[in-house]
C-alpha positions as CSV (number, residue, x, y, z in Angstrom):
1,M,153.4,-105.3,114.4
2,T,155.0,-108.9,112.7
3,F,155.7,-108.0,108.9
4,L,155.4,-110.3,106.3
5,D,157.5,-111.3,103.2
6,K,156.5,-110.7,99.3
7,K,155.6,-114.0,99.1
8,D,153.5,-114.3,102.0
9,V,151.9,-111.0,101.5
10,N,151.0,-112.5,97.7
11,Q,148.6,-115.3,99.4
12,Y,146.2,-112.9,100.8
13,S,143.1,-111.9,98.4
14,P,143.5,-108.5,96.7
15,L,140.0,-107.9,98.8
16,T,141.8,-108.7,102.1
17,L,144.7,-106.4,101.4
18,A,142.3,-103.6,100.2
19,F,140.1,-104.3,103.5
20,L,143.5,-103.5,105.7
21,G,144.7,-100.9,103.3
22,D,141.7,-98.9,103.7
23,A,142.2,-98.1,107.4
24,V,145.9,-97.3,106.3
25,Y,144.9,-94.8,104.2
26,E,142.3,-93.2,106.2
27,Q,144.6,-93.0,109.0
28,L,147.1,-91.2,106.8
29,V,144.0,-89.1,105.4
30,R,142.9,-88.1,109.1
31,E,146.2,-87.4,110.6
32,K,147.2,-85.3,107.7
33,I,144.3,-83.1,108.0
34,V,144.4,-82.9,112.1
35,L,148.1,-81.8,111.5
36,T,147.3,-79.2,109.2
37,A,144.7,-77.2,111.0
38,N,142.9,-77.6,114.2
39,M,139.3,-77.2,113.3
40,P,135.5,-78.4,114.3
41,V,135.2,-82.3,114.0
42,G,132.5,-81.6,111.6
43,R,134.8,-80.1,109.4
44,L,137.4,-82.7,109.8
45,H,135.1,-85.4,109.0
46,K,133.8,-83.6,105.8
47,E,137.0,-83.3,104.8
48,A,138.6,-86.6,105.5
49,V,135.4,-88.0,103.6
50,E,136.3,-86.0,100.6
51,R,139.7,-87.8,100.2
52,V,138.8,-91.1,101.0
53,R,135.8,-91.0,98.4
54,A,136.1,-93.5,95.6
55,A,136.3,-90.8,92.8
56,Y,139.0,-89.2,94.7
57,Q,141.0,-92.4,95.0
58,S,140.4,-93.3,91.6
59,K,142.2,-89.7,90.6
60,A,145.0,-90.6,92.5
61,V,145.7,-93.7,90.8
62,D,146.2,-91.5,87.4
63,V,148.9,-89.4,89.5
64,I,150.9,-92.3,91.4
65,L,150.9,-94.8,88.3
66,P,154.1,-93.5,86.9
67,M,155.6,-94.0,89.9
68,L,155.0,-97.6,90.8
69,T,157.4,-100.7,90.6
70,E,155.9,-103.6,88.5
71,D,155.2,-105.4,91.8
72,E,153.2,-102.2,92.9
73,E,150.9,-102.2,89.7
74,N,150.7,-105.5,89.4
75,I,149.0,-105.8,93.4
76,M,147.0,-102.5,92.2
77,K,145.6,-104.4,89.0
78,R,144.8,-107.3,91.3
79,G,143.0,-105.4,93.6
80,R,140.8,-103.4,90.7
81,N,140.0,-106.7,89.0
82,A,138.6,-108.2,92.5
83,T,134.9,-109.2,92.1
84,S,132.9,-107.2,94.6
85,N,129.4,-107.3,95.1
86,T,128.6,-104.1,96.1
87,V,129.3,-100.9,95.1
88,P,128.3,-97.6,97.2
89,K,125.8,-95.5,95.8
90,S,128.0,-92.5,96.1
91,S,130.4,-93.8,93.1
92,N,130.4,-95.9,89.9
93,P,131.6,-99.3,89.4
94,V,135.0,-98.1,87.6
95,E,135.9,-95.2,90.3
96,Y,135.2,-98.0,92.9
97,R,137.2,-100.6,91.1
98,R,139.9,-98.3,90.9
99,A,139.8,-97.0,94.5
100,T,139.6,-100.7,95.4
101,G,143.2,-101.5,93.4
102,L,144.6,-98.5,95.6
103,E,143.2,-99.6,98.7
104,A,145.4,-103.1,98.0
105,L,148.0,-101.3,97.2
106,F,148.4,-99.5,100.9
107,G,147.6,-103.0,102.5
108,Y,150.2,-104.9,100.4
109,L,152.9,-102.1,101.8
110,Y,151.5,-102.1,105.2
111,L,152.2,-106.0,105.5
112,L,155.4,-105.8,104.0
113,G,156.5,-102.7,106.6
114,N,157.3,-100.5,104.2
115,S,156.4,-97.6,106.0
116,E,158.5,-95.2,104.1
117,R,157.0,-95.9,100.8
118,I,153.5,-95.7,102.3
119,V,154.2,-92.0,102.7
120,E,155.9,-91.7,99.8
121,I,153.0,-92.7,97.5
122,F,150.1,-91.0,100.3
123,N,152.3,-87.5,99.9
124,T,151.9,-87.6,96.0
125,I,148.4,-88.5,96.3
126,W,148.0,-85.6,98.9
127,Y,150.0,-82.7,97.0
128,N,149.2,-83.7,93.4
129,T,145.3,-84.7,93.7
130,E,142.6,-82.0,93.7
131,V,139.8,-82.5,95.9
């Protein structure tokens, strides 16, 4: 993987960052669940869905906000404020927008190659956000 500098990463739209960040975040959730317990696939899926839902991610934003740098907070706000024409039936628009901001942050950090920061933020979410 070729990583980008901050100037280049900032050229991507927040929704593009969120598109990538969604995959990064979900992979971390799945990995953590698999490494936590060996269970049937149906239960693995149910556990993963609980932590990738917009409502959960919206709560996670409150947990990590105090630890974010100014740049990270700005990226998250850009993602939150990006306009999307669809909101899943399982969430409300406010939760969905906040979740999009969180995913944009993960996409941003991934493109920068900042895996240590991704893991730090993810672990803070995992251990401090109720399912």
